[in-house]
N, C-alpha and C positions, 0 to 999 in steps of 0.2 A: 547702225545698231538700233533695234527696236526696243523701247523701254517696256518692261512688263506692265500689264494693266494692273492698276491699283483698285481693289474691290471697294465698293461703297461701304461705309460704316455708319450704323445708326447708334446714336448716343441716347441713353435713357437717363433723364435728369429729373430733379425735384423742382418743378415750376413754382412751388410755394417758397422757395429759398432764393432771396435776392442775389446772393453771391453765385449760386448755381445758374440763375437766369442770366447774370452778367457774363459769365463764361460762355454761355450758349450764344448770346448776342455777339460777343467778341468773335467766336468761331464762325458764326453764320456770315459775318461780314467778310471773312477770309475764305469763304467756301466757293470761290470762283469756278473751280472744277467740278462742283456739285458731287463731291465724294463723301460728304457728310449729310446725314439726316438726323433730326432731333425729335424725340418723343418725350413729352412730359408724362411722367408715371402717374400723375394725378388726373390725367385727361382720359376721355373715351378712346383716344388713339392707342393707348397702351392696352394691349391684349395679352395678359399673362399666359394664357393657355398656348397661344401661338408662339410667343417668345420663349416660353419655358422658364419663366422667371416671375416670382411673386413680387408684389409691390414692396413687401417688407424686405425681401432680399435686395431689391434695387435701392432701398433707403440706406442699407448698411454698407454698400460698396458701389463703386462706379462700374457700370456695365456698358458694353457695346456689343453690337451684333453685326457681323458681316452679312452681305446679301445671300450667302449660301446657308445662313442659319447658325453658323458657329458663333457662340458667345465668348467674349473675352471679358476679363474683369481686372480691377485694380489699376495699378500704375501703367500697365500696358495699354489701357484705353487712352490715357492722356498722350502717350507717345504716338500712338496710331492716329489720334485726332489731330494732333499738331502737325504730323507729317502730311495729312490730307489738306490741312489749312495752309500749307506752304510755310510753316514756322519750323524750319529745319533745325535751328539751334535748340529750341525747346524740345523738339522730338528727340534730338540727340541726347540732351540732358536727362529726359525722362526714360530713355532706353538704357542708361548706364546701369549694369548689374550691381555695382557697388553702391549706387544711390537708391536703387529701388526699395530696399528694406526701410530706409528712412522715410522716403516718400509714402510708402504704404502705411507706416505708423502715423504719420502726419494726416493722411487722408482719413484713416479710421477715426482719429480724434475729431477731425473736421466733420465727418459724416454724423457722428454721434451728437455733436454740439452745433450743427450748421445753423439752426434757427437762432440760437443765442448769439453766435458769432455774426450772423447776418444782421441782427438788430443793431449791433455795434458799428459795423463797417459797411454793410451791404448797400445802403442808400448812396453813400459816397462812391463806392466802386461802380454801382449801376449808373450813376451820373457820368462818371469818367468814360465808360464805354458807350454812352449814348443813350 
């Protein structure tokens, strides 16, 4: 049986956030199949017109984009990223419909306060992931 091809997913992240950066480092180390790409929304690599997403939108929610141009947002991005990084247990947890509303609320809180949260725990987390 042939496995269906998994499309590449580009994650848009805030490179000025130590916790966000730590997550990207963690995922990039698990990206052996090269199914993930990463774009810092604060860099010249981020092209809002091409993506169809403003920097402000990207700061408020997690966004990903498949190679075909389809944007996804919220908790679904984490589930898809973890699946591509071969973190099947995390992918399963983040894809549970009953848990998604709670994860969504938690992420919106984090997104709004990520720089303050990162000042408290970001350097430690960043050291842990390398």
